[in-house]
Each structure stands twice: as C-alpha cells, then as structure tokens.
C-alpha positions in Angstrom: -109.4 -185.6 120.7 -110.5 -187.5 123.8 -113.4 -189.9 123.5 -114.7 -191.3 126.7 -115.7 -194.9 126.6 -117.8 -196.5 129.2 -116.2 -199.7 130.4 -118.2 -202.6 131.7 -118.1 -203.1 135.5 -116.1 -206.1 136.5 -116.5 -207.8 139.8 -115.9 -211.0 141.6 -119.5 -212.1 141.4 -120.5 -214.1 138.4 -122.6 -212.1 136.0 -125.6 -213.5 134.1 -125.7 -213.5 130.3 -128.5 -210.9 130.4 -126.4 -208.7 132.5 -123.4 -208.8 130.1 -125.6 -208.0 127.1 -127.0 -205.0 129.0 -123.6 -203.8 129.9 -122.3 -204.2 126.4 -125.2 -202.3 124.9 -124.8 -199.5 127.5 -121.1 -199.3 126.6 -121.8 -199.1 122.9 -124.5 -196.5 123.4 -122.3 -194.3 125.7 -119.4 -194.5 123.2 -121.7 -193.6 120.3 -123.1 -190.6 122.1 -119.6 -189.5 123.0 -118.4 -189.7 119.4 -121.5 -187.9 118.1 -121.2 -185.1 120.6 -117.4 -184.8 120.0 -117.6 -184.7 116.2 -120.9 -182.9 116.1 -119.6 -180.1 118.2 -116.4 -179.9 116.0 -118.5 -179.7 112.9 -120.7 -177.0 114.4 -117.7 -174.9 115.3 -116.1 -175.5 111.9 -119.3 -174.5 110.2 -119.6 -171.3 112.3 -116.0 -170.3 111.4 -116.6 -171.0 107.8 -119.8 -168.8 107.8 -117.9 -166.0 109.5 -115.1 -166.3 106.9 -117.6 -166.3 104.1 -119.3 -163.1 105.4 -116.0 -161.3 106.0 -114.8 -162.2 102.5 -118.1 -161.0 100.9 -118.1 -157.7 102.8 -114.5 -157.1 101.8 -115.4 -157.5 98.1 -118.6 -155.4 98.5 -116.6 -152.7 100.2 -114.0 -152.7 97.4 -116.8 -152.2 94.8 -118.4 -149.4 96.9 -115.0 -147.6 97.1 -114.8 -147.9 93.3 -118.3 -146.4 93.0 -117.2 -143.4 95.1 -114.3 -142.9 92.7 -116.7 -143.1 89.8 -118.9 -140.5 91.4 -115.8 -138.2 91.7 -115.2 -138.7 87.9 -118.9 -137.9 87.3 -118.6 -134.7 89.3 -115.6 -133.6 87.2 -117.5 -134.3 84.0 -120.5 -132.3 85.2 -118.3 -129.4 86.1 -116.8 -129.5 82.6 -120.2 -129.6 81.0 -121.5 -126.7 83.1 -118.4 -124.6 82.4 -118.6 -125.4 78.7 -122.1 -123.9 78.5 -121.2 -120.9 80.7 -118.7 -120.0 78.0 -120.8 -120.9 75.0 -123.8 -119.0 76.3 -121.8 -115.9 77.3 -122.2 -116.3 81.1 -118.5 -116.9 81.9 -117.2 -113.9 84.0 -113.5 -114.6 83.8 -111.1 -114.3 80.8 -111.3 -116.8 78.1 -107.6 -117.7 78.7 -108.6 -118.9 82.1 -111.5 -120.9 80.7 -109.2 -123.2 78.8 -107.3 -124.0 82.0 -110.4 -124.5 84.1 -111.9 -126.9 81.5 -108.7 -128.9 81.2 -108.4 -129.2 85.0 -111.5 -131.4 85.0 -109.7 -134.2 83.2 -110.5 -137.3 85.4 -107.5 -139.5 84.3 -105.8 -139.0 87.7 -108.4 -141.2 89.4 -107.1 -144.8 89.5 -109.0 -147.9 90.7 -107.3 -150.3 93.2 -107.1 -153.9 91.8 -105.8 -155.9 94.9 -109.2 -157.2 96.0 -110.3 -157.9 92.4 -107.0 -159.8 91.8 -107.6 -162.0 94.9 -111.2 -162.6 93.9 -110.4 -163.5 90.2 -107.2 -165.5 90.7 -107.7 -167.4 93.9 -109.9 -170.5 93.7 -109.9 -170.8 97.5 -111.8 -167.5 97.6 -114.6 -168.9 95.5 -114.7 -172.1 97.7 -114.9 -169.9 100.8 -117.8 -167.9 99.5 -119.6 -170.9 98.0 -122.3 -169.1 96.2 -122.3 -169.1 92.4 -124.8 -166.3 92.0 -122.7 -164.0 94.2 -119.5 -164.9 92.3 -121.2 -164.2 88.9 -122.6 -160.9 90.1 -119.3 -159.7 91.5 -117.6 -160.6 88.3 -120.2 -158.5 86.5 -119.4 -155.5 88.8 -115.7 -155.7 88.0 -116.5 -155.8 84.3 -118.7 -152.7 84.6 -115.8 -150.9 86.5 -113.4 -151.7 83.6 -116.0 -150.5 81.1 -116.3 -147.3 83.0 -112.5 -146.8 82.9 -112.3 -147.5 79.2 -115.5 -145.8 77.9 -115.6 -142.8 80.3 -112.3 -142.0 81.9 -109.8 -143.0 79.2 -112.1 -141.9 76.3 -112.6 -138.4 77.8 -109.0 -138.1 78.7 -107.9 -138.7 75.1 -110.1 -135.8 74.0 -108.9 -133.3 76.7 -105.2 -134.3 76.9 -103.2 -132.8 74.0 -101.2 -135.2 71.8 -97.9 -133.7 72.6 -98.6 -133.5 76.3 -97.2 -130.0 76.7 -99.8 -127.4 75.9 -103.5 -127.0 76.8 -105.8 -127.5 73.9 -107.3 -124.4 72.3 -110.5 -123.2 73.8 -112.5 -123.9 70.7 -111.4 -127.6 70.7 -112.3 -127.9 74.4 -115.7 -126.4 73.8 -116.4 -128.8 70.9 -116.2 -131.9 73.1 -119.6 -133.3 73.6 -119.4 -133.6 77.4 -123.1 -134.4 77.7 -122.5 -137.9 76.2 -119.9 -138.7 78.8 -122.1 -137.4 81.6 -125.0 -139.7 80.4 -122.7 -142.7 80.0 -121.1 -142.1 83.4 -124.5 -141.8 85.1 -125.9 -145.0 83.5 -122.9 -147.1 84.4 -122.8 -145.8 88.0 -126.5 -146.6 88.5 -126.0 -150.1 87.1 -123.0 -151.0 89.3 -124.8 -149.6 92.4 -127.8 -151.8 91.8 -125.5 -154.8 91.2 -123.7 -154.3 94.5 -127.0 -154.0 96.4 -127.8 -157.4 94.9 -124.5 -158.7 96.3 -125.6 -157.8 99.8 -129.0 -159.5 99.4 -127.4 -162.7 98.0 -125.2 -162.9 101.0 -127.8 -161.9 103.5 -125.8 -158.8 104.6 -128.0 -156.1 106.2 -127.2 -152.4 106.0 -126.6 -152.5 109.8 -124.0 -155.3 109.4 -122.3 -153.6 106.5 -122.2 -150.2 108.3 -120.6 -151.9 111.3 -118.0 -153.5 109.0 -117.2 -150.2 107.4 -116.9 -148.4 110.7 -113.8 -150.6 111.4 -112.1 -149.5 108.1 -109.5 -146.8 108.6 -108.7 -144.2 105.9 -108.3 -140.5 105.3 -111.1 -138.1 104.7 -111.6 -137.1 101.0 -112.5 -133.6 102.2 -109.1 -133.1 103.7 -107.4 -134.0 100.4 -109.9 -131.7 98.5 -109.0 -128.8 100.7 -105.3 -129.2 99.9 -106.0 -129.3 96.2 -108.1 -126.1 96.5 -105.1 -124.3 97.9 -102.9 -125.6 95.0 -105.5 -124.7 92.4 -105.9 -121.1 93.7 -102.2 -120.5 93.6 -102.0 -122.0 90.1 -104.8 -119.7 88.9 -103.1 -116.7 90.4 -100.0 -117.5 88.4 -101.9 -118.0 85.2 -103.6 -114.6 85.6 -100.3 -113.0 86.4 -98.7 -114.6 83.4 -101.5 -113.4 81.1 -101.2 -109.8 82.4 -97.4 -109.9 82.1 -97.5 -111.3 78.6 -99.9 -108.5 77.5 -97.6 -105.8 79.0 -94.6 -107.4 77.5 -96.1 -107.3 74.0 -97.1 -103.7 74.4 -93.8 -102.5 75.8 -91.3 -104.7 74.1 -89.9 -102.0 71.9 -89.4 -99.7 74.8 -88.1 -102.2 77.2 -85.7 -103.9 74.8 -84.9 -101.3 72.0 -81.8 -103.1 70.8 -83.7 -106.4 70.1 -85.2 -107.2 66.8 
C-alpha cells in the first residue's frame, strides 16, 4: 500500500517559525487525508465484496430450499394420484381390471424422491457461513426450513412408504390392503407442511432484501435438466410395464384353464 506523504519544501532561504509551523501542519493534513482515502477505499471495497458474498450465499440456500419444495410437490402429486385412484376403485368408477389397480396404486410410492443435503451440511456445519451471512433471524429461519423438510420426509414420505411397501419387499400388497390406507391424511399433512415451508422461504428473501427479480436472475444462471424430459422417459417405461402386467394376467388365466390339456402328464 503506497501512502503519499507531503514533504516540507526546503530551500536555501531561512524560513520563519510561522512558515515551518504552516508547512508541518500542511504535511500532517495531507498525510492524514491520504491515509483516510487509502484505508477508507479499501474498507468500502471490502464491504462491497462481503455484501456480494452474503447475497450469493443467501440465494444459494434459498434456491436449495426451493428445489426441496419442488420435490415435495412431486410427492404431493403422487399422494393425490393415489387418493384419486383409491376412490375410483372404491366407488366403482375404475375401468381397468382390479389386478392392474394394485400395480397402479403401488406405483405412487414416493420413497424414490431423495433430498440433497450438500447445502444444508455446509450451512449447519460451517461457522464461516454464519459469519458471512451475519443475520441471526435469517439463520434461525433457514434452520426451521430444514427442520420442516426433515419432518416432511419422516411424517409423509417414509410413513406412507411403510404402508405401501410390503414387508418382504417381493410382492405387491393385496388390493384390499392398499385401499384401506387413509391417503387423505397424508395428502392433508403434505399440503400443510409445503405451505409452511413456502411461507418460511419467502420470509428468507425478505430478511435478506432479495427481490423476485434478483432471485429470478440468480436462478437463470443455474443449469439443470428439465423434469418434463425425465417424466416422459418414465412414461415410456410405465406403459411397457403395464403391457407386460396385462399380458401376464391373460396368460395366467389361459394357463389355469388349459393346464390339463397343455400338460396332461403333470399332476
């Protein structure tokens, strides 16, 4: 760091006492101004960089929570499909065979949806992150969001999965067992927790002074695949799987009817 110091002018002529005092004061003033400008500018630059780092960190955390909300909404959609299909069967409106109904109900098990924990781990385990953010109310509110996410996993995803997934892991539950699951409870629980975490994440934005425009600009720089592309691939797989299920059901019926003719030597 270069600090310019104004040096007194020296000459051959004898200077008066008043002159020397004036020169000394001017030198001190110039040096002081130079130091203030130098360190003041450095502090301004440092403060600007710190504020930028603070906003980037906050938006990264808010984005992570938003991504979790999207996954929670996927789970919610599966639960609602399960609920609607349940009542189609119960009310006699289901047009396919009841054997297919068991498969379709079980396919709405949301346990395959997993939350990423990298950002949460950085937030909860790194004290430097808290220091960078510097706002206690934001830190407390984000902690609450991650607690809600864990509650959603435990009370909705895991709890529903334990009901739908058979104990032995090999066969689909009987249709009557699948129809007995009170899906409306899990739909209501899911909806309540999603609304709560959405409101909490909006509060995160307000605490940090992040506008929707700023956040949209940040999100536009994030790169990722489109969920619709993945869904379309799953649709193809599901259709092929259902075809095989129907084929097996028809073949099994024919086999039972014609077993004696097809295999007369078998018991």
